[in-house]
C-alpha positions in Angstrom: -37.4 -77.4 -82.6 -35.4 -77.4 -79.4 -34.2 -80.8 -78.2 -34.2 -81.6 -74.4 -36.4 -78.6 -73.6 -37.3 -78.1 -69.9 -40.1 -75.9 -69.0 -39.2 -74.4 -65.5 -42.7 -72.9 -65.0 -44.5 -76.2 -65.5 -41.5 -78.3 -64.3 -41.8 -80.6 -67.3 -39.1 -82.1 -69.4 -39.6 -83.2 -73.1 -38.7 -86.8 -72.5 -39.4 -88.0 -76.1 -36.3 -86.4 -77.5 -34.1 -86.2 -74.3 -31.7 -88.6 -72.6 -30.7 -87.8 -69.0 -27.4 -89.0 -67.7 -26.6 -89.1 -64.0 -23.2 -89.4 -62.4 -22.6 -90.2 -58.7 -19.3 -88.9 -57.4 -17.7 -90.4 -54.3 -14.5 -91.3 -52.4 -12.7 -94.6 -52.5 -11.3 -96.0 -49.3 -7.9 -94.7 -50.3 -9.1 -91.2 -51.1 -11.1 -91.1 -47.9 -8.0 -92.0 -45.9 -6.0 -89.2 -47.5 -8.7 -86.5 -47.2 -10.2 -87.5 -43.9 -13.6 -87.6 -45.4 -16.1 -90.5 -45.3 -16.0 -93.3 -47.9 -18.8 -93.3 -50.5 -21.0 -90.9 -52.4 -20.3 -87.2 -51.9 -22.5 -85.7 -54.6 -24.2 -86.3 -57.9 -24.7 -84.5 -61.1 -27.0 -84.9 -64.0 -27.2 -83.5 -67.5 -29.6 -83.8 -70.4 -28.8 -84.3 -74.0 -30.8 -84.6 -77.2 -31.6 -88.2 -78.1 
């Protein structure tokens, strides 16, 4: 049995044995000042792990 299986053809995730974690990455006011980029979210990532 494979935990966290994702079927790319059917675009279905086996949610019964999978936990999905999502992380939002962004810049603080201090980091934005140093980099010259806007404050706030810059990207996000997610990963799936067996429950």
